[in-house]
PDB file of N, CA, C, O and CB in Angstrom:
ATOM      1  N   MET A   1      17.987   1.325   8.047  1.00  0.00           N
ATOM      2  CA  MET A   1      17.346   1.839   6.853  1.00  0.00           C
ATOM      3  C   MET A   1      16.235   2.797   7.284  1.00  0.00           C
ATOM      4  O   MET A   1      15.505   2.522   8.237  1.00  0.00           O
ATOM      5  CB  MET A   1      16.789   0.678   5.967  1.00  0.00           C
ATOM      6  N   THR A   2      16.113   3.912   6.582  1.00  0.00           N
ATOM      7  CA  THR A   2      15.090   4.897   6.924  1.00  0.00           C
ATOM      8  C   THR A   2      13.813   4.634   6.140  1.00  0.00           C
ATOM      9  O   THR A   2      13.819   3.974   5.100  1.00  0.00           O
ATOM     10  CB  THR A   2      15.598   6.321   6.651  1.00  0.00           C
ATOM     11  N   ASP A   3      12.720   5.168   6.669  1.00  0.00           N
ATOM     12  CA  ASP A   3      11.445   5.029   5.975  1.00  0.00           C
ATOM     13  C   ASP A   3      11.468   5.810   4.673  1.00  0.00           C
ATOM     14  O   ASP A   3      12.147   6.830   4.563  1.00  0.00           O
ATOM     15  CB  ASP A   3      10.286   5.504   6.864  1.00  0.00           C
ATOM     16  N   LEU A   4      10.733   5.332   3.704  1.00  0.00           N
ATOM     17  CA  LEU A   4      10.634   5.971   2.396  1.00  0.00           C
ATOM     18  C   LEU A   4       9.638   7.121   2.450  1.00  0.00           C
ATOM     19  O   LEU A   4       8.799   7.169   3.350  1.00  0.00           O
ATOM     20  CB  LEU A   4      10.220   4.950   1.319  1.00  0.00           C
ATOM     21  N   PRO A   5       9.718   8.051   1.496  1.00  0.00           N
ATOM     22  CA  PRO A   5       8.795   9.191   1.504  1.00  0.00           C
ATOM     23  C   PRO A   5       7.396   8.866   0.999  1.00  0.00           C
ATOM     24  O   PRO A   5       6.549   9.755   0.918  1.00  0.00           O
ATOM     25  CB  PRO A   5       9.361  10.292   0.677  1.00  0.00           C
ATOM     26  N   ILE A   6       7.140   7.609   0.660  1.00  0.00           N
ATOM     27  CA  ILE A   6       5.801   7.220   0.205  1.00  0.00           C
ATOM     28  C   ILE A   6       5.064   6.613   1.396  1.00  0.00           C
ATOM     29  O   ILE A   6       5.440   5.556   1.903  1.00  0.00           O
ATOM     30  CB  ILE A   6       5.869   6.201  -1.003  1.00  0.00           C
ATOM     31  N   LYS A   7       4.027   7.288   1.824  1.00  0.00           N
ATOM     32  CA  LYS A   7       3.184   6.799   2.925  1.00  0.00           C
ATOM     33  C   LYS A   7       1.932   6.173   2.326  1.00  0.00           C
ATOM     34  O   LYS A   7       1.577   6.453   1.182  1.00  0.00           O
ATOM     35  CB  LYS A   7       2.810   7.955   3.923  1.00  0.00           C
ATOM     36  N   ASN A   8       1.264   5.324   3.104  1.00  0.00           N
ATOM     37  CA  ASN A   8       0.082   4.666   2.560  1.00  0.00           C
ATOM     38  C   ASN A   8      -0.949   4.374   3.638  1.00  0.00           C
ATOM     39  O   ASN A   8      -0.675   4.450   4.836  1.00  0.00           O
ATOM     40  CB  ASN A   8       0.472   3.380   1.862  1.00  0.00           C
ATOM     41  N   HIS A   9      -2.137   4.040   3.171  1.00  0.00           N
ATOM     42  CA  HIS A   9      -3.254   3.692   4.044  1.00  0.00           C
ATOM     43  C   HIS A   9      -3.754   2.280   3.744  1.00  0.00           C
ATOM     44  O   HIS A   9      -4.938   1.984   3.904  1.00  0.00           O
ATOM     45  CB  HIS A   9      -4.397   4.706   3.884  1.00  0.00           C
ATOM     46  N   ILE A  10      -2.851   1.423   3.313  1.00  0.00           N
ATOM     47  CA  ILE A  10      -3.240   0.067   2.926  1.00  0.00           C
ATOM     48  C   ILE A  10      -3.872  -0.676   4.093  1.00  0.00           C
ATOM     49  O   ILE A  10      -4.913  -1.315   3.933  1.00  0.00           O
ATOM     50  CB  ILE A  10      -2.029  -0.708   2.406  1.00  0.00           C
ATOM     51  N   ARG A  11      -3.260  -0.598   5.248  1.00  0.00           N
ATOM     52  CA  ARG A  11      -3.790  -1.321   6.404  1.00  0.00           C
ATOM     53  C   ARG A  11      -5.239  -0.900   6.684  1.00  0.00           C
ATOM     54  O   ARG A  11      -6.104  -1.749   6.898  1.00  0.00           O
ATOM     55  CB  ARG A  11      -2.907  -1.070   7.650  1.00  0.00           C
ATOM     56  N   ARG A  12      -5.494   0.394   6.681  1.00  0.00           N
ATOM     57  CA  ARG A  12      -6.851   0.893   6.932  1.00  0.00           C
ATOM     58  C   ARG A  12      -7.822   0.356   5.886  1.00  0.00           C
ATOM     59  O   ARG A  12      -8.910  -0.106   6.230  1.00  0.00           O
ATOM     60  CB  ARG A  12      -6.872   2.436   6.934  1.00  0.00           C
ATOM     61  N   PHE A  13      -7.435   0.415   4.606  1.00  0.00           N
ATOM     62  CA  PHE A  13      -8.315  -0.085   3.548  1.00  0.00           C
ATOM     63  C   PHE A  13      -8.536  -1.593   3.657  1.00  0.00           C
ATOM     64  O   PHE A  13      -9.628  -2.080   3.365  1.00  0.00           O
ATOM     65  CB  PHE A  13      -7.733   0.255   2.179  1.00  0.00           C
ATOM     66  N   ARG A  14      -7.515  -2.333   4.073  1.00  0.00           N
ATOM     67  CA  ARG A  14      -7.694  -3.779   4.249  1.00  0.00           C
ATOM     68  C   ARG A  14      -8.765  -4.062   5.295  1.00  0.00           C
ATOM     69  O   ARG A  14      -9.609  -4.938   5.106  1.00  0.00           O
ATOM     70  CB  ARG A  14      -6.364  -4.447   4.656  1.00  0.00           C
ATOM     71  N   PHE A  15      -8.728  -3.318   6.396  1.00  0.00           N
ATOM     72  CA  PHE A  15      -9.690  -3.567   7.460  1.00  0.00           C
ATOM     73  C   PHE A  15     -11.074  -3.035   7.127  1.00  0.00           C
ATOM     74  O   PHE A  15     -12.075  -3.562   7.612  1.00  0.00           O
ATOM     75  CB  PHE A  15      -9.206  -2.951   8.742  1.00  0.00           C
ATOM     76  N   GLU A  16     -11.137  -2.001   6.310  1.00  0.00           N
ATOM     77  CA  GLU A  16     -12.439  -1.497   5.859  1.00  0.00           C
ATOM     78  C   GLU A  16     -13.051  -2.406   4.800  1.00  0.00           C
ATOM     79  O   GLU A  16     -14.236  -2.293   4.487  1.00  0.00           O
ATOM     80  CB  GLU A  16     -12.297  -0.076   5.307  1.00  0.00           C
ATOM     81  N   THR A  17     -12.244  -3.301   4.252  1.00  0.00           N
ATOM     82  CA  THR A  17     -12.705  -4.232   3.218  1.00  0.00           C
ATOM     83  C   THR A  17     -12.787  -5.633   3.826  1.00  0.00           C
ATOM     84  O   THR A  17     -12.121  -6.560   3.366  1.00  0.00           O
ATOM     85  CB  THR A  17     -11.749  -4.215   1.970  1.00  0.00           C
ATOM     86  N   GLY A  18     -13.602  -5.770   4.850  1.00  0.00           N
ATOM     87  CA  GLY A  18     -13.831  -7.083   5.445  1.00  0.00           C
ATOM     88  C   GLY A  18     -12.627  -7.684   6.128  1.00  0.00           C
ATOM     89  O   GLY A  18     -12.479  -8.905   6.163  1.00  0.00           O
ATOM     90  N   GLU A  19     -11.761  -6.844   6.674  1.00  0.00           N
ATOM     91  CA  GLU A  19     -10.559  -7.308   7.371  1.00  0.00           C
ATOM     92  C   GLU A  19      -9.717  -8.237   6.499  1.00  0.00           C
ATOM     93  O   GLU A  19      -9.299  -9.312   6.928  1.00  0.00           O
ATOM     94  CB  GLU A  19     -10.945  -8.021   8.661  1.00  0.00           C
ATOM     95  N   MET A  20      -9.482  -7.795   5.271  1.00  0.00           N
ATOM     96  CA  MET A  20      -8.651  -8.532   4.318  1.00  0.00           C
ATOM     97  C   MET A  20      -7.248  -8.730   4.899  1.00  0.00           C
ATOM     98  O   MET A  20      -6.658  -7.793   5.436  1.00  0.00           O
ATOM     99  CB  MET A  20      -8.578  -7.784   2.955  1.00  0.00           C
ATOM    100  N   THR A  21      -6.725  -9.934   4.791  1.00  0.00           N
ATOM    101  CA  THR A  21      -5.378 -10.194   5.290  1.00  0.00           C
ATOM    102  C   THR A  21      -4.338  -9.715   4.274  1.00  0.00           C
ATOM    103  O   THR A  21      -4.645  -9.467   3.108  1.00  0.00           O
ATOM    104  CB  THR A  21      -5.189 -11.701   5.589  1.00  0.00           C
ATOM    105  N   GLN A  22      -3.115  -9.595   4.750  1.00  0.00           N
ATOM    106  CA  GLN A  22      -2.022  -9.241   3.845  1.00  0.00           C
ATOM    107  C   GLN A  22      -1.851 -10.319   2.784  1.00  0.00           C
ATOM    108  O   GLN A  22      -1.564 -10.017   1.625  1.00  0.00           O
ATOM    109  CB  GLN A  22      -0.705  -9.043   4.628  1.00  0.00           C
ATOM    110  N   LYS A  23      -2.025 -11.560   3.173  1.00  0.00           N
ATOM    111  CA  LYS A  23      -1.899 -12.673   2.224  1.00  0.00           C
ATOM    112  C   LYS A  23      -2.976 -12.595   1.142  1.00  0.00           C
ATOM    113  O   LYS A  23      -2.690 -12.829  -0.032  1.00  0.00           O
ATOM    114  CB  LYS A  23      -1.989 -14.023   2.964  1.00  0.00           C
ATOM    115  N   GLU A  24      -4.211 -12.269   1.527  1.00  0.00           N
ATOM    116  CA  GLU A  24      -5.297 -12.139   0.556  1.00  0.00           C
ATOM    117  C   GLU A  24      -5.034 -10.976  -0.405  1.00  0.00           C
ATOM    118  O   GLU A  24      -5.228 -11.106  -1.613  1.00  0.00           O
ATOM    119  CB  GLU A  24      -6.641 -11.938   1.280  1.00  0.00           C
ATOM    120  N   LEU A  25      -4.594  -9.841   0.140  1.00  0.00           N
ATOM    121  CA  LEU A  25      -4.270  -8.695  -0.712  1.00  0.00           C
ATOM    122  C   LEU A  25      -3.166  -9.066  -1.689  1.00  0.00           C
ATOM    123  O   LEU A  25      -3.255  -8.770  -2.881  1.00  0.00           O
ATOM    124  CB  LEU A  25      -3.846  -7.479   0.139  1.00  0.00           C
ATOM    125  N   ALA A  26      -2.138  -9.709  -1.185  1.00  0.00           N
ATOM    126  CA  ALA A  26      -1.016 -10.107  -2.036  1.00  0.00           C
ATOM    127  C   ALA A  26      -1.482 -11.003  -3.183  1.00  0.00           C
ATOM    128  O   ALA A  26      -1.047 -10.831  -4.322  1.00  0.00           O
ATOM    129  CB  ALA A  26       0.051 -10.829  -1.206  1.00  0.00           C
ATOM    130  N   ALA A  27      -2.356 -11.948  -2.888  1.00  0.00           N
ATOM    131  CA  ALA A  27      -2.860 -12.854  -3.924  1.00  0.00           C
ATOM    132  C   ALA A  27      -3.671 -12.098  -4.976  1.00  0.00           C
ATOM    133  O   ALA A  27      -3.580 -12.398  -6.167  1.00  0.00           O
ATOM    134  CB  ALA A  27      -3.720 -13.959  -3.293  1.00  0.00           C
ATOM    135  N   HIS A  28      -4.454 -11.127  -4.541  1.00  0.00           N
ATOM    136  CA  HIS A  28      -5.276 -10.341  -5.473  1.00  0.00           C
ATOM    137  C   HIS A  28      -4.429  -9.515  -6.435  1.00  0.00           C
ATOM    138  O   HIS A  28      -4.803  -9.337  -7.593  1.00  0.00           O
ATOM    139  CB  HIS A  28      -6.208  -9.421  -4.699  1.00  0.00           C
ATOM    140  N   VAL A  29      -3.282  -9.007  -5.960  1.00  0.00           N
ATOM    141  CA  VAL A  29      -2.478  -8.106  -6.801  1.00  0.00           C
ATOM    142  C   VAL A  29      -1.218  -8.772  -7.360  1.00  0.00           C
ATOM    143  O   VAL A  29      -0.446  -8.134  -8.075  1.00  0.00           O
ATOM    144  CB  VAL A  29      -2.084  -6.878  -6.004  1.00  0.00           C
ATOM    145  N   GLY A  30      -1.007 -10.049  -7.037  1.00  0.00           N
ATOM    146  CA  GLY A  30       0.077 -10.813  -7.658  1.00  0.00           C
ATOM    147  C   GLY A  30       1.465 -10.595  -7.084  1.00  0.00           C
ATOM    148  O   GLY A  30       2.454 -10.619  -7.817  1.00  0.00           O
ATOM    149  N   VAL A  31       1.545 -10.379  -5.765  1.00  0.00           N
ATOM    150  CA  VAL A  31       2.853 -10.260  -5.103  1.00  0.00           C
ATOM    151  C   VAL A  31       2.847 -11.161  -3.874  1.00  0.00           C
ATOM    152  O   VAL A  31       1.849 -11.824  -3.593  1.00  0.00           O
ATOM    153  CB  VAL A  31       3.165  -8.766  -4.705  1.00  0.00           C
ATOM    154  N   THR A  32       3.948 -11.186  -3.148  1.00  0.00           N
ATOM    155  CA  THR A  32       4.022 -11.988  -1.929  1.00  0.00           C
ATOM    156  C   THR A  32       3.502 -11.183  -0.739  1.00  0.00           C
ATOM    157  O   THR A  32       3.421  -9.956  -0.783  1.00  0.00           O
ATOM    158  CB  THR A  32       5.473 -12.456  -1.672  1.00  0.00           C
ATOM    159  N   ARG A  33       3.156 -11.900   0.314  1.00  0.00           N
ATOM    160  CA  ARG A  33       2.733 -11.241   1.550  1.00  0.00           C
ATOM    161  C   ARG A  33       3.850 -10.357   2.084  1.00  0.00           C
ATOM    162  O   ARG A  33       3.589  -9.280   2.621  1.00  0.00           O
ATOM    163  CB  ARG A  33       2.322 -12.280   2.611  1.00  0.00           C
ATOM    164  N   GLN A  34       5.090 -10.806   1.939  1.00  0.00           N
ATOM    165  CA  GLN A  34       6.233 -10.027   2.418  1.00  0.00           C
ATOM    166  C   GLN A  34       6.324  -8.679   1.703  1.00  0.00           C
ATOM    167  O   GLN A  34       6.726  -7.683   2.306  1.00  0.00           O
ATOM    168  CB  GLN A  34       7.533 -10.815   2.221  1.00  0.00           C
ATOM    169  N   THR A  35       5.957  -8.643   0.435  1.00  0.00           N
ATOM    170  CA  THR A  35       5.957  -7.378  -0.303  1.00  0.00           C
ATOM    171  C   THR A  35       4.918  -6.431   0.280  1.00  0.00           C
ATOM    172  O   THR A  35       5.187  -5.242   0.449  1.00  0.00           O
ATOM    173  CB  THR A  35       5.683  -7.619  -1.804  1.00  0.00           C
ATOM    174  N   ILE A  36       3.737  -6.946   0.586  1.00  0.00           N
ATOM    175  CA  ILE A  36       2.693  -6.110   1.183  1.00  0.00           C
ATOM    176  C   ILE A  36       3.144  -5.595   2.544  1.00  0.00           C
ATOM    177  O   ILE A  36       2.930  -4.425   2.862  1.00  0.00           O
ATOM    178  CB  ILE A  36       1.372  -6.899   1.319  1.00  0.00           C
ATOM    179  N   VAL A  37       3.762  -6.450   3.348  1.00  0.00           N
ATOM    180  CA  VAL A  37       4.279  -6.030   4.656  1.00  0.00           C
ATOM    181  C   VAL A  37       5.267  -4.885   4.491  1.00  0.00           C
ATOM    182  O   VAL A  37       5.184  -3.885   5.203  1.00  0.00           O
ATOM    183  CB  VAL A  37       4.951  -7.212   5.386  1.00  0.00           C
ATOM    184  N   ALA A  38       6.201  -5.026   3.556  1.00  0.00           N
ATOM    185  CA  ALA A  38       7.216  -4.004   3.337  1.00  0.00           C
ATOM    186  C   ALA A  38       6.604  -2.690   2.857  1.00  0.00           C
ATOM    187  O   ALA A  38       7.036  -1.617   3.280  1.00  0.00           O
ATOM    188  CB  ALA A  38       8.240  -4.496   2.330  1.00  0.00           C
ATOM    189  N   ILE A  39       5.612  -2.761   1.987  1.00  0.00           N
ATOM    190  CA  ILE A  39       4.945  -1.543   1.504  1.00  0.00           C
ATOM    191  C   ILE A  39       4.190  -0.883   2.648  1.00  0.00           C
ATOM    192  O   ILE A  39       4.312   0.326   2.848  1.00  0.00           O
ATOM    193  CB  ILE A  39       3.978  -1.865   0.333  1.00  0.00           C
ATOM    194  N   GLU A  40       3.411  -1.654   3.402  1.00  0.00           N
ATOM    195  CA  GLU A  40       2.649  -1.098   4.529  1.00  0.00           C
ATOM    196  C   GLU A  40       3.558  -0.415   5.543  1.00  0.00           C
ATOM    197  O   GLU A  40       3.188   0.605   6.123  1.00  0.00           O
ATOM    198  CB  GLU A  40       1.844  -2.198   5.219  1.00  0.00           C
ATOM    199  N   ASN A  41       4.737  -0.969   5.756  1.00  0.00           N
ATOM    200  CA  ASN A  41       5.675  -0.421   6.735  1.00  0.00           C
ATOM    201  C   ASN A  41       6.613   0.632   6.152  1.00  0.00           C
ATOM    202  O   ASN A  41       7.578   1.033   6.804  1.00  0.00           O
ATOM    203  CB  ASN A  41       6.486  -1.532   7.331  1.00  0.00           C
ATOM    204  N   ALA A  42       6.335   1.080   4.929  1.00  0.00           N
ATOM    205  CA  ALA A  42       7.123   2.110   4.245  1.00  0.00           C
ATOM    206  C   ALA A  42       8.602   1.731   4.127  1.00  0.00           C
ATOM    207  O   ALA A  42       9.487   2.580   4.237  1.00  0.00           O
ATOM    208  CB  ALA A  42       6.992   3.436   4.983  1.00  0.00           C
ATOM    209  N   LYS A  43       8.847   0.452   3.903  1.00  0.00           N
ATOM    210  CA  LYS A  43      10.211  -0.033   3.695  1.00  0.00           C
ATOM    211  C   LYS A  43      10.477  -0.319   2.219  1.00  0.00           C
ATOM    212  O   LYS A  43      11.617  -0.555   1.819  1.00  0.00           O
ATOM    213  CB  LYS A  43      10.461  -1.296   4.527  1.00  0.00           C
ATOM    214  N   TYR A  44       9.412  -0.295   1.411  1.00  0.00           N
ATOM    215  CA  TYR A  44       9.510  -0.607  -0.013  1.00  0.00           C
ATOM    216  C   TYR A  44       8.453   0.209  -0.745  1.00  0.00           C
ATOM    217  O   TYR A  44       7.294   0.259  -0.332  1.00  0.00           O
ATOM    218  CB  TYR A  44       9.329  -2.144  -0.281  1.00  0.00           C
ATOM    219  N   SER A  45       8.865   0.843  -1.831  1.00  0.00           N
ATOM    220  CA  SER A  45       7.914   1.591  -2.652  1.00  0.00           C
ATOM    221  C   SER A  45       7.375   0.688  -3.751  1.00  0.00           C
ATOM    222  O   SER A  45       8.148   0.052  -4.467  1.00  0.00           O
ATOM    223  CB  SER A  45       8.577   2.855  -3.260  1.00  0.00           C
ATOM    224  N   PRO A  46       6.064   0.628  -3.889  1.00  0.00           N
ATOM    225  CA  PRO A  46       5.503  -0.223  -4.937  1.00  0.00           C
ATOM    226  C   PRO A  46       5.770   0.364  -6.314  1.00  0.00           C
ATOM    227  O   PRO A  46       5.979   1.568  -6.457  1.00  0.00           O
ATOM    228  CB  PRO A  46       3.999  -0.410  -4.728  1.00  0.00           C
ATOM    229  N   THR A  47       5.761  -0.488  -7.315  1.00  0.00           N
ATOM    230  CA  THR A  47       5.823   0.015  -8.679  1.00  0.00           C
ATOM    231  C   THR A  47       4.533   0.782  -8.942  1.00  0.00           C
ATOM    232  O   THR A  47       3.549   0.617  -8.221  1.00  0.00           O
ATOM    233  CB  THR A  47       6.022  -1.149  -9.717  1.00  0.00           C
ATOM    234  N   LEU A  48       4.538   1.601  -9.950  1.00  0.00           N
ATOM    235  CA  LEU A  48       3.338   2.347 -10.302  1.00  0.00           C
ATOM    236  C   LEU A  48       2.208   1.385 -10.649  1.00  0.00           C
ATOM    237  O   LEU A  48       1.063   1.604 -10.253  1.00  0.00           O
ATOM    238  CB  LEU A  48       3.615   3.301 -11.479  1.00  0.00           C
ATOM    239  N   GLU A  49       2.520   0.331 -11.378  1.00  0.00           N
ATOM    240  CA  GLU A  49       1.506  -0.665 -11.741  1.00  0.00           C
ATOM    241  C   GLU A  49       0.896  -1.309 -10.493  1.00  0.00           C
ATOM    242  O   GLU A  49      -0.323  -1.456 -10.404  1.00  0.00           O
ATOM    243  CB  GLU A  49       2.119  -1.748 -12.648  1.00  0.00           C
ATOM    244  N   LEU A  50       1.732  -1.688  -9.539  1.00  0.00           N
ATOM    245  CA  LEU A  50       1.234  -2.308  -8.316  1.00  0.00           C
ATOM    246  C   LEU A  50       0.404  -1.320  -7.500  1.00  0.00           C
ATOM    247  O   LEU A  50      -0.623  -1.694  -6.933  1.00  0.00           O
ATOM    248  CB  LEU A  50       2.399  -2.839  -7.475  1.00  0.00           C
ATOM    249  N   ALA A  51       0.835  -0.077  -7.439  1.00  0.00           N
ATOM    250  CA  ALA A  51       0.071   0.944  -6.710  1.00  0.00           C
ATOM    251  C   ALA A  51      -1.323   1.097  -7.314  1.00  0.00           C
ATOM    252  O   ALA A  51      -2.309   1.194  -6.584  1.00  0.00           O
ATOM    253  CB  ALA A  51       0.815   2.301  -6.729  1.00  0.00           C
ATOM    254  N   PHE A  52      -1.406   1.120  -8.641  1.00  0.00           N
ATOM    255  CA  PHE A  52      -2.714   1.216  -9.301  1.00  0.00           C
ATOM    256  C   PHE A  52      -3.566  -0.028  -9.034  1.00  0.00           C
ATOM    257  O   PHE A  52      -4.773   0.088  -8.821  1.00  0.00           O
ATOM    258  CB  PHE A  52      -2.534   1.412 -10.815  1.00  0.00           C
ATOM    259  N   LYS A  53      -2.956  -1.211  -9.044  1.00  0.00           N
ATOM    260  CA  LYS A  53      -3.696  -2.443  -8.774  1.00  0.00           C
ATOM    261  C   LYS A  53      -4.292  -2.421  -7.371  1.00  0.00           C
ATOM    262  O   LYS A  53      -5.443  -2.808  -7.172  1.00  0.00           O
ATOM    263  CB  LYS A  53      -2.784  -3.666  -8.943  1.00  0.00           C
ATOM    264  N   ILE A  54      -3.508  -1.970  -6.406  1.00  0.00           N
ATOM    265  CA  ILE A  54      -3.988  -1.908  -5.024  1.00  0.00           C
ATOM    266  C   ILE A  54      -5.147  -0.928  -4.913  1.00  0.00           C
ATOM    267  O   ILE A  54      -6.171  -1.245  -4.308  1.00  0.00           O
ATOM    268  CB  ILE A  54      -2.849  -1.501  -4.068  1.00  0.00           C
ATOM    269  N   ALA A  55      -4.994   0.257  -5.490  1.00  0.00           N
ATOM    270  CA  ALA A  55      -6.059   1.260  -5.439  1.00  0.00           C
ATOM    271  C   ALA A  55      -7.315   0.745  -6.134  1.00  0.00           C
ATOM    272  O   ALA A  55      -8.422   0.931  -5.627  1.00  0.00           O
ATOM    273  CB  ALA A  55      -5.593   2.577  -6.089  1.00  0.00           C
ATOM    274  N   GLU A  56      -7.157   0.107  -7.276  1.00  0.00           N
ATOM    275  CA  GLU A  56      -8.302  -0.424  -8.016  1.00  0.00           C
ATOM    276  C   GLU A  56      -9.034  -1.494  -7.208  1.00  0.00           C
ATOM    277  O   GLU A  56     -10.264  -1.545  -7.201  1.00  0.00           O
ATOM    278  CB  GLU A  56      -7.844  -1.002  -9.360  1.00  0.00           C
ATOM    279  N   LEU A  57      -8.274  -2.341  -6.534  1.00  0.00           N
ATOM    280  CA  LEU A  57      -8.878  -3.388  -5.720  1.00  0.00           C
ATOM    281  C   LEU A  57      -9.778  -2.787  -4.635  1.00  0.00           C
ATOM    282  O   LEU A  57     -10.848  -3.322  -4.344  1.00  0.00           O
ATOM    283  CB  LEU A  57      -7.788  -4.262  -5.082  1.00  0.00           C
ATOM    284  N   PHE A  58      -9.341  -1.677  -4.043  1.00  0.00           N
ATOM    285  CA  PHE A  58     -10.121  -1.021  -2.994  1.00  0.00           C
ATOM    286  C   PHE A  58     -11.147  -0.040  -3.565  1.00  0.00           C
ATOM    287  O   PHE A  58     -11.894   0.593  -2.820  1.00  0.00           O
ATOM    288  CB  PHE A  58      -9.191  -0.293  -2.036  1.00  0.00           C
ATOM    289  N   ASN A  59     -11.174   0.079  -4.899  1.00  0.00           N
ATOM    290  CA  ASN A  59     -12.135   0.944  -5.581  1.00  0.00           C
ATOM    291  C   ASN A  59     -11.991   2.408  -5.158  1.00  0.00           C
ATOM    292  O   ASN A  59     -12.979   3.108  -4.937  1.00  0.00           O
ATOM    293  CB  ASN A  59     -13.553   0.465  -5.306  1.00  0.00           C
ATOM    294  N   VAL A  60     -10.738   2.850  -5.052  1.00  0.00           N
ATOM    295  CA  VAL A  60     -10.440   4.239  -4.703  1.00  0.00           C
ATOM    296  C   VAL A  60      -9.339   4.743  -5.625  1.00  0.00           C
ATOM    297  O   VAL A  60      -8.720   3.962  -6.348  1.00  0.00           O
ATOM    298  CB  VAL A  60     -10.018   4.371  -3.202  1.00  0.00           C
ATOM    299  N   GLY A  61      -9.099   6.036  -5.599  1.00  0.00           N
ATOM    300  CA  GLY A  61      -8.011   6.610  -6.378  1.00  0.00           C
ATOM    301  C   GLY A  61      -6.664   6.302  -5.757  1.00  0.00           C
ATOM    302  O   GLY A  61      -6.558   6.093  -4.549  1.00  0.00           O
ATOM    303  N   ILE A  62      -5.650   6.276  -6.581  1.00  0.00           N
ATOM    304  CA  ILE A  62      -4.300   5.972  -6.097  1.00  0.00           C
ATOM    305  C   ILE A  62      -3.865   6.962  -5.015  1.00  0.00           C
ATOM    306  O   ILE A  62      -3.153   6.596  -4.080  1.00  0.00           O
ATOM    307  CB  ILE A  62      -3.298   5.991  -7.262  1.00  0.00           C
ATOM    308  N   GLU A  63      -4.298   8.219  -5.151  1.00  0.00           N
ATOM    309  CA  GLU A  63      -3.919   9.240  -4.167  1.00  0.00           C
ATOM    310  C   GLU A  63      -4.618   9.042  -2.832  1.00  0.00           C
ATOM    311  O   GLU A  63      -4.199   9.613  -1.825  1.00  0.00           O
ATOM    312  CB  GLU A  63      -4.233  10.624  -4.702  1.00  0.00           C
ATOM    313  N   ASP A  64      -5.681   8.238  -2.806  1.00  0.00           N
ATOM    314  CA  ASP A  64      -6.343   7.904  -1.547  1.00  0.00           C
ATOM    315  C   ASP A  64      -5.553   6.863  -0.764  1.00  0.00           C
ATOM    316  O   ASP A  64      -5.640   6.799   0.462  1.00  0.00           O
ATOM    317  CB  ASP A  64      -7.758   7.396  -1.811  1.00  0.00           C
ATOM    318  N   VAL A  65      -4.788   6.056  -1.474  1.00  0.00           N
ATOM    319  CA  VAL A  65      -4.003   4.995  -0.839  1.00  0.00           C
ATOM    320  C   VAL A  65      -2.580   5.449  -0.549  1.00  0.00           C
ATOM    321  O   VAL A  65      -2.042   5.159   0.520  1.00  0.00           O
ATOM    322  CB  VAL A  65      -3.980   3.753  -1.724  1.00  0.00           C
ATOM    323  N   PHE A  66      -1.966   6.156  -1.488  1.00  0.00           N
ATOM    324  CA  PHE A  66      -0.555   6.526  -1.373  1.00  0.00           C
ATOM    325  C   PHE A  66      -0.366   8.035  -1.381  1.00  0.00           C
ATOM    326  O   PHE A  66      -1.041   8.756  -2.115  1.00  0.00           O
ATOM    327  CB  PHE A  66       0.247   5.901  -2.502  1.00  0.00           C
ATOM    328  N   GLN A  67       0.566   8.501  -0.550  1.00  0.00           N
ATOM    329  CA  GLN A  67       0.935   9.912  -0.534  1.00  0.00           C
ATOM    330  C   GLN A  67       2.457  10.019  -0.529  1.00  0.00           C
ATOM    331  O   GLN A  67       3.160   9.251   0.127  1.00  0.00           O
ATOM    332  CB  GLN A  67       0.318  10.642   0.701  1.00  0.00           C
ATOM    333  N   TYR A  68       2.928  10.995  -1.281  1.00  0.00           N
ATOM    334  CA  TYR A  68       4.356  11.291  -1.291  1.00  0.00           C
ATOM    335  C   TYR A  68       4.592  12.409  -0.283  1.00  0.00           C
ATOM    336  O   TYR A  68       3.947  13.456  -0.336  1.00  0.00           O
ATOM    337  CB  TYR A  68       4.860  11.694  -2.731  1.00  0.00           C
ATOM    338  N   THR A  69       5.513  12.175   0.624  1.00  0.00           N
ATOM    339  CA  THR A  69       5.829  13.204   1.618  1.00  0.00           C
ATOM    340  C   THR A  69       7.275  13.647   1.449  1.00  0.00           C
ATOM    341  O   THR A  69       8.129  12.873   1.018  1.00  0.00           O
ATOM    342  CB  THR A  69       5.585  12.681   3.060  1.00  0.00           C
ATOM    343  N   THR A  70       7.534  14.885   1.790  1.00  0.00           N
ATOM    344  CA  THR A  70       8.896  15.406   1.744  1.00  0.00           C
ATOM    345  C   THR A  70       9.377  15.627   3.173  1.00  0.00           C
ATOM    346  O   THR A  70       8.606  15.477   4.121  1.00  0.00           O
ATOM    347  CB  THR A  70       8.970  16.730   0.916  1.00  0.00           C
ATOM    348  N   GLY A  71      10.602  15.969   3.322  1.00  0.00           N
ATOM    349  CA  GLY A  71      11.165  16.250   4.653  1.00  0.00           C
ATOM    350  C   GLY A  71      10.449  17.390   5.346  1.00  0.00           C
ATOM    351  O   GLY A  71      10.506  17.504   6.570  1.00  0.00           O
ATOM    352  N   ASN A  72       9.768  18.246   4.572  1.00  0.00           N
ATOM    353  CA  ASN A  72       9.057  19.385   5.151  1.00  0.00           C
ATOM    354  C   ASN A  72       7.687  19.003   5.669  1.00  0.00           C
ATOM    355  O   ASN A  72       7.087  19.754   6.438  1.00  0.00           O
ATOM    356  CB  ASN A  72       8.922  20.486   4.132  1.00  0.00           C
ATOM    357  N   ASP A  73       7.173  17.833   5.258  1.00  0.00           N
ATOM    358  CA  ASP A  73       5.854  17.385   5.703  1.00  0.00           C
ATOM    359  C   ASP A  73       5.937  16.862   7.125  1.00  0.00           C
ATOM    360  O   ASP A  73       6.888  16.164   7.475  1.00  0.00           O
ATOM    361  CB  ASP A  73       5.296  16.300   4.763  1.00  0.00           C
ATOM    362  N   LYS A  74       4.968  17.186   7.933  1.00  0.00           N
ATOM    363  CA  LYS A  74       4.945  16.675   9.315  1.00  0.00           C
ATOM    364  C   LYS A  74       3.688  15.895   9.546  1.00  0.00           C
ATOM    365  O   LYS A  74       3.473  15.381  10.643  1.00  0.00           O
ATOM    366  CB  LYS A  74       5.051  17.816  10.339  1.00  0.00           C
TER     367      LYS A  74
END
């Protein structure tokens, strides 16, 4: 399976927020730890609602956490 075109900075934000674990993030936004792992590794695209919840939790804009890349982006 190839990586999805949605890239993210979740891992960086977790560590900038008191080294929040994937399990803690998952509990805050109402998903499983496995879902957070898959999103962080660009194996799963979050729903728009989940993306907003994650950004809100870190008190940043959604575009600060997630970026859409195309094949032309390097």
